[in-house]
LOVO-986140 format. One record per residue: x, y, z of N, C-alpha, C, O in turn; residue in three letters. Coordinates in pm, whole numbers, plus 32768, in hexadecimal, padded with zeros to 4 digits. Layout:
# LOVO-986140
XYZXYZXYZXYZALA
...
END
This chain:
# LOVO-986140
80437FB580057FF7800F7FC9805080647FF480B0804A803CUNK
802480F57FB58050817C7FBB803681A47FF27FC181C28007UNK
80C681CE805080CF825C80DF808A82D880878033832580B1UNK
80A482D8804E80AA837B80348001839C7FF27FD1840D7FECUNK
7FA582F17FB57F22831E7FA57EE182FB7FC17E7A82E87F80UNK
7F0182C1808B7EBE82A480B37EAE830A810C7E3C831F8134UNK
7F3B8373814C7F3983CB81937EDE846981167EBD84D68143UNK
7ED1844280957E8984A880937E1D848A80A97DEE84BA8110UNK
7DBD842B80517D4F83C780C47D2B841981347CC6845F8134UNK
7D788412818F7D5C844F82087D6184F282277D1F853B8270UNK
7DA784FF81ED7DB885C682087D8685E6817E7DC2864C815CUNK
7D3D85C381287CA285FF80E87C3485CA81347BD38616813DUNK
7C28854D81757BB9851D81C37BBF859C82557B5D85E58264UNK
7BFA85A282847C16860982D87BEF867B82F27BB386A78354UNK
7C3186CE824F7C2B8743824A7B73874681E07B20879D81F8UNK
7B5E86EB81877A8186D981D27A4B86FD822879EF874E8236UNK
7A6C86DA824F7A5386A083217A1F876B836779C887A683A8UNK
7ABC8789830E7AC087F4836E7B0687E083FF7ADD88148466UNK
7B5587A483F87B5387A484677C17878384907C5D876F842DUNK
7C4D878084FE7D0187AF849E7D67871385047D3D86C6855AUNK
7DC1871B84D87E0286D084D27DE3869D858F7DC2862B85ADUNK
7DF286F985E27E0686BD86777D3786BE86B17D15867D8714UNK
7CDF8703866C7C538693865C7C5D861586637C6285E186D3UNK
7C6485BF85E57CA58527859E7CD384ED863B7C9E84A48690UNK
7D7D854F86297DD2851586A77D4684C887387D378454875FUNK
7D06853987597CD2850C87987C1B84CA87BF7BCA849C880FUNK
7C3584EE87537BE7844F87667C2983DA87237BDF837A870BUNK
7C9A83D087037CDD8313870F7CD58311876D7C8D82BF87A8UNK
7D3E839587C27D7F837788397E0E836588297E5E83468881UNK
7E1E837487D87EAC839087887EF2846287CB7EC284BA8812UNK
7F728451877A7FAA84CD874B7F91852586BA7F9284EF864BUNK
7F7785BE86D57F6685AF863F7FF785908628800B855985BCUNK
803E859E865880E48578861080A984C785D580D5846E861DUNK
808884B685A98076841885988021844F850B803E843B8496UNK
7FAB849B85467F5884B5849F7FD38508845B801B84E083FFUNK
7FD8855E848B803E856F83F180B0854A83E68103858A83A6UNK
80C684E9841D811C844983E7811F8440836B8165845C8309UNK
807483EB83A3803D83B3834F80118440829E8022843B8224UNK
7FE5848B82E97FE2850382728021851682017FF88526818EUNK
80BC85138245810184FE81FA814984B28199819C84CB8142UNK
80E083FB81E9817F839D81AC81CB838F81CD8222836B817EUNK
81E8839C823E821583668285825082D0830582B2829C833BUNK
81CE82CD82F88194824083098118825C831080D782C382FFUNK
80EC81A3833D804F817583257FF481B483A5804181F983E8UNK
7F9381B483CF7F10815C84147EF780D7841E7EB8808583DBUNK
7F5F80D584BD7F3D804F84E67EC47FDC84C07EA17FCD8535UNK
7E677F7E84737E077F3184387D9B7F8484E17D347F6584A4UNK
7D747FB1853D7D337FA685D67CF3806A85997C7B808385A2UNK
7D3D80BD85707D348108855B7CE0812684CE7C86817984C1UNK
7D1380D0846B7C9A80E383E27BF680F884657BF3816384A1UNK
7BB080BA84777B14808E84787AE6813D85007A768165851FUNK
7B758178852F7B9A81C385947B64822385367AF2824D8547UNK
7BAC824B84D37BBD829284597B5382D384247B2783468428UNK
7B1F822883CD7A7D825883BE7A12827A83FD79A9829283C1UNK
7A23828284B37978826C84D479E382DE84FB79D282D88574UNK
7A4A834584E97A2983DE85227A3383EF84C079F0845384DBUNK
7A4C83F9842B7A16842283CE79A28407838B798F84238315UNK
792B83B483F878A0838B836678BD83B1833578C5842B8326UNK
78F9832382D378FC82D6827E78D48268828A78DC821B82E9UNK
78A4825D822278C0818F81D078F1818B817A792181E68137UNK
78EE80DC8162797480D580C279568109807779AA8138802BUNK
7874812D8053785B81017FE2787781DA7FC2787F82197F58UNK
787A81F8801F789882B0804F792C8301800E7933836B7FD1UNK
799D829D80387A268292802879F182A97F8F79BC830B7F5AUNK
7A13822A7F5E79EE81BB7EB979B0823F7E8B79E582667E23UNK
7955828B7EB6790F83197E657975836F7E5C7982839A7DEAUNK
79EA83AD7ED07A1E842D7EFC7AC483E87E707B2284367E6EUNK
7ACA83B97E4E7B2383807E107B4E83327DB97BA582DB7DBCUNK
7AF283687D4B7A9B82E47CCF7B3282AE7C637B61824D7C28UNK
7B5083517C857BD783227C3D7C6A829D7C617CD182847C22UNK
7C3582687CD77C7182137CF77C2581BA7D757C5A81AA7DE3UNK
7BD9819C7D5F7B6A81477DA57B9880A57DDE7B7980737E4AUNK
7BFD80597D587C347FF57D967CC080247DF17D167FCE7E08UNK
7CD180A27E1E7D2E80CB7E747D0480AA7F087D39807F7F6EUNK
7C8B80D67EDD7C77812E7F7D7C2080A17F897C4180847FFCUNK
7BCD803C7F637B637FEC7F4B7BE97F757FD77BE27F6D8051UNK
7C367F417F8A7CE27F347FB37D0E7F76805E7D3A7F2A80B5UNK
7CFE7FE780717D0E804780D77CC9802C81267CF28032819AUNK
7C2E7FFC81087BD2802581B77BF47F8081917C3A7F6081F2UNK
7BE97EFA81317BBC7E8181257C6E7E48816C7C9A7DDB818FUNK
7C967EA881697D477E5081887DAF7EB081D57E1A7ED781A7UNK
7D807EC982417E207F4E826F7E777EE1824A7E857E8781F8UNK
7ECF7F3B82F97F467F28830F7F9E7FA6838080157F99839BUNK
END
């Protein structure tokens, strides 16, 4: 999985929801530095964070796919097989 694409997805969804990195970090009980690292592609969220991210953004797989039509296969893999 591509760290940069994943980071861009997380960042775009966060901004779409009007959240700061700190807001997302607080919801996930992690540091805003961890969110920053994800968004810059330096590392990936682990599998336990993926459902929390979906919940924080109030998205489901279909919504994510609709938001990123040009990369549906990637989004499908991201949601089904997170690292």
